[in-house]
N, C-alpha and C positions, 0 to 999 in steps of 0.2 A: 838573315835567318832570325826568327823569333826565338828567344831563349826560353822556351816553354818549361823546361825542367826547372830553371831558376825562378820563374814566375810562380810555378806550382809550389816550390819550396818556401817562397815568400808568403803565399797563402797559408801554408802550413804553419809558418811562424805567427801569422795573425791569429790563427786558430789557438795556438799555444798560448799566446798572450791573453786571449779571451778566457781561457781556462785558468791562467795565472790570476786574473781579476776575480774570478769566482772563488778560487782557492784562498786568495787573500781575504775576501770577505768572510769566508768560513773560518780561517785561522784567527782572524781578529775577534771573532765571537768565542771560540773554544780554547785557543791557546794550546792546542794539542801538538806535541812534538812531531808526531807522525804526519799531521797535516802540514806542519812547517817544513818538514823534509820534502814532502811531496811538492809543495809550493816552490822550494828551491830547485827541485828536479825539473819542473816545467819551465822555470825561468831560464835554466841553463840549456834546456832543449830548444827553447825559443831563440836564445842567442846563437846556438848551433845552427838552426835553420836560417837565421838572418846571415850569419857569417858564411855558410855554404852557398847562399844565393848571390853573394856579392860578386864573385868572379864573372859570372855571366851577365850581370846587369850593370856593373860600374867599371870593372877593370877588364881589359882585354889583352894586356901584356902578359905573355906566358910566364916570365919571371915572377911577377907579382901575383899571378894566379897560383903558382906553386907556393909562394910564401904564405899566402892566405890559406892554402890548402893544408900546409903543415900545422898551422895553429888552430884550425877549425875544430879539431877533435878534442881539444883540451876541455871545453864546456861539456862535451858528451861524456868523457871519462869522469869528470866531476859529478855529473848527473847520475851515472851508474853507481858512484860511491854513495850518494844520498839514497838511492834505491836500495842498495844493500843495507844501509843503515836502517831503513824502514823495516826490512825483514828481520834484522837483529832486534829491533825494538818490539816487533809483534810477537816473536817467539821467545823473547827474554833470553837470548843467547849471550854467553859471555864473549868477550873479545870485541866489543863495540869500539873501544878506544884505539884498537890497533888497525881496524879496517880502513879508516879514512887516511891515515898516514901511508898505508900500503898502496891505496889507490893513487895518492899523490906521488909516490915513488914510481909507480908504473907510468904516470903522466910524464914525469921528468925523463925517465929512460926512453920512452917511445918518442917524445919530442926531440930529445937530443939525437937519437938515432936517425930520425927523419931529417934533421938539419945536417947531419954528417953525410948521409947517403944521398940526400936531395935529388930524388929522381926527377926526370923531366916531366913536365905536365902533359896531360892527354892532348893529343892533337887530332884534328879531323881532316879528312880528305873527301873531296866531292867526286862522285863518279855518276855523271848524269844528274838525276834528280835525287839520288840517295846520298846520305852522309854516312860515312863509316868512322867510328871512333877507334883509334889505334892505341 
C-alpha cells in the first residue's frame, strides 16, 4: 500500500522549508522580532511535518510508530508558543515573558501523560479493497 498521507505530509514539509528560506531572507534584511518568531514557527511546523511522515515512510514497527507519535507534537506546541508571542508583540500586550514558559509547561505535562498512558498505535484492517483505520 502506498503511504499517500505520509508522502503528502512530506510535500507539506518541503513547502514549509521553502517558506522558511523566504522568511530567513526577509529576516536577514529587517531583523524584525515578529518575522524572526514567524521564521521559528515555520521551522518548527516543518520539523513537525517531517516527524509525522516518518512512521509511514521509514518505520513500520507499531512500538516505534507510537514512540515517534508521542514526540511529534512537541515542535507543534513550540510553534504555537511562537505564534502567540507574535500576537503579544503586535498588540503590545503585557505578559510576554510568561507565555513561553507556560507553553513549555504544557508540553512537559502532555508529553509526560502521553508516555504514562502510552495508547496503542492505530492499526488497519483490510476488508476487500477497502482499508479501515481502527
